[in-house]
LOMAR-292731 format. One record per residue: y, z, x of N, C-alpha, C, CB in turn. Coordinates in pm, whole numbers, plus 32768, in hexadecimal, padded with zeros to 4 digits. Glycine has a CB too. Layout:
BEGIN
    nc2    nc3    nc1   cac2   cac3   cac1    cc2    cc3    cc1   cbc2   cbc3   cbc1
      Y      Z      X      Y      Z      X      Y      Z      X      Y      Z      X
...
***
This chain:
BEGIN
    nc2    nc3    nc1   cac2   cac3   cac1    cc2    cc3    cc1   cbc2   cbc3   cbc1
   40B8   DC72   E927   4126   DC3E   E8DB   4174   DCB1   E89A   40F5   DBDB   E873
   412C   DD11   E864   4171   DD83   E826   41C6   DDCE   E88B   410B   DDE3   E7E6
   4195   DDDC   E906   41E1   DE22   E96E   4263   DDD8   E98D   418D   DE30   E9EF
   425D   DD56   E994   42D5   DD08   E9B0   4337   DD0E   E93C   42B0   DC77   E9CD
   4303   DD09   E8C3   435A   DD14   E84D   439F   DD9C   E84D   4309   DD01   E7CB
   4355   DE05   E86F   438E   DE8C   E872   4400   DE97   E8D7   4322   DEF2   E892
   43FB   DE4A   E941   4465   DE4B   E9A6   44E3   DE02   E976   4433   DE0B   EA28
   44D3   DDAE   E915   4544   DD5D   E8E6   4591   DDA6   E878   4512   DCD5   E8B2
   4600   DD6C   E855   4650   DDA4   E7E7   4646   DD4A   E76C   46E3   DDB5   E811
   45DA   DCFE   E763   45CD   DC9C   E6F8   45AC   DCD9   E671   4563   DC38   E71B
   4575   DD52   E671   454B   DD8D   E5F3   44CE   DD4B   E5BD   45B9   DD83   E58E
   448C   DCFC   E610   4413   DCB6   E5E7   439C   DD14   E5E7   43F7   DC3F   E643
   4333   DCE9   E5A4   42B8   DD36   E59C   4245   DCD5   E586   42BE   DDA1   E52A
   41CE   DD01   E5A5   4157   DCB2   E58A   410A   DCFC   E51D   40FF   DC9E   E60B
   40F0   DCB6   E4B1   40A6   DCF0   E442   402B   DC9A   E429   40FE   DCFC   E3C0
   3FB8   DCD8   E42A   3F3C   DC91   E40E   3F0C   DCB4   E382   3ED0   DCB2   E478
   3ED7   DC52   E33F   3E9E   DC64   E2BB   3E09   DC3F   E2C7   3EE8   DC0C   E24C
   3DB6   DC9F   E2EC   3D2A   DC81   E30D   3CD9   DC41   E29C   3CE7   DCFD   E337
   3CFB   DC5B   E220   3CAE   DC23   E1B1   3CEA   DBA2   E179   3CA4   DC88   E142
   3D54   DB72   E1BA   3D95   DAF8   E18B   3D6D   DA82   E1E4   3E2F   DB08   E189
   3D39   DA18   E1A8   3D11   D9A4   E1F6   3D8A   D94E   E21B   3CAB   D950   E1A8
   3D72   D8EB   E26F   3DD9   D88A   E293   3E10   D849   E214   3DA2   D81F   E2F6
   3E92   D83A   E20D   3ECF   D7FB   E199   3EE8   D85A   E125   3E7A   D78C   E16B
   3EE8   D8DC   E140   3EF6   D93D   E0D1   3F7C   D937   E08B   3EE0   D9C8   E105
   3FDF   D8F7   E0C9   4064   D8EF   E08B   4074   D873   E033   40CE   D8F0   E0F7
   4019   D815   E03D   4022   D798   DFF2   3FE8   D7AC   DF66   3FD7   D726   E03C
   4042   D7B8   DF04   4015   D7D9   DE7D   3FCA   D768   DE36   408B   D7FF   DE2A
   3FC2   D6F5   DE72   3F78   D684   DE39   3EEA   D67B   DE72   3FC3   D602   DE53
   3EC5   D6D7   DECB   3E40   D6D4   DF09   3DEB   D747   DED4   3E4C   D6DC   DFA2
   3D6A   D737   DEDD   3D11   D7A3   DEB0   3D10   D819   DF11   3C83   D76D   DEA0
   3D4E   D80B   DF84   3D59   D879   DFE4   3DD4   D8D0   DFCC   3D5C   D842   E071
   3E25   D8AE   DF68   3E9E   D8FA   DF48   3E7B   D98A   DF24   3EEC   D8B8   DED4
   3EC6   D9E7   DF5E   3EB6   DA75   DF41   3F3F   DAAC   DF1E   3E76   DAC2   DFBA
   3F58   DAC0   DE9D   3FDC   DAE6   DE6B   4010   DB67   DEAA   3FD7   DAF6   DDD5
   3FBC   DBCA   DEBB   3FEC   DC4A   DEEE   401D   DC40   DF7D   3F7E   DCB2   DEE5
   3FCF   DC05   DFD4   3FFA   DBFB   E060   4064   DB8F   E071   3F83   DBDD   E0BA
   4061   DB28   E01D   40C9   DAC1   E023   4151   DAFF   E003   40AA   DA4E   DFC1
   4156   DB53   DF9D   41D5   DB95   DF79   4205   DBEF   DFE9   41C4   DBE6   DEF7
   41AA   DC39   E026   41D1   DC90   E094   4203   DC3F   E10C   415B   DCE8   E0BE
   41B9   DBD9   E132   41DF   DB87   E1A5   4265   DB41   E18E   4172   DB1F   E1C2
   4276   DB07   E118   42F2   DAC1   E0FA   4368   DB22   E0F6   42E6   DA76   E073
   4354   DB96   E0BC   43BE   DBFB   E0B8   43E7   DC27   E143   4391   DC73   E068
   4387   DC39   E19B   43A6   DC5E   E226   43F3   DBEF   E26D   4325   DC7C   E273
   43C9   DB75   E254   440B   DB02   E293   449D   DAF7   E266   43C0   DA81   E271
   44B4   DAFD   E1E6   453C   DAF2   E1B0   4591   DB67   E1E0   4539   DAED   E115
   4558   DBDF   E1E4   45A3   DC54   E214   45CD   DC41   E2A5   454F   DCD5   E206
   4574   DC0A   E2F7   4595   DBF2   E384   4608   DB8E   E38E   451A   DBBF   E3D2
   4601   DB22   E340   466B   DABF   E341   46F0   DAFB   E315   4647   DA49   E2E7
   46EE   DB4D   E2AD   476A   DB8D   E27E   47A4   DBE9   E2E8   4751   DBDB   E1FC
   474E   DC37   E327   477A   DC92   E390   47C0   DC48   E402   4704   DCE2   E3C7
   4793   DBD0   E41C   47C9   DB81   E48A   482E   DB17   E45C   4758   DB3E   E4D5
   485E   DB25   E3E2   48C7   DACF   E3AF   489D   DA3E   E397   4939   DAD0   E40D
   481E   DA2B   E37A   47EA   D9A3   E369   47C8   D982   E2D9   4770   D990   E3BE
   47E1   D9DD   E27F   47C5   D9C3   E1F2   482E   DA04   E19B   4739   D9F5   E1CB
***
């Protein structure tokens, strides 16, 4: 998948958060991880802005 993304002009990336469980972005769950949630959300919003979607 990374190889195909690299061939594209999407500016996409794959970021893994090995210490973050499923649902780490849901602040109402006990699996919420503020540090990685902030990083993931910031990356997402930046991608949308770069592509004129936010």
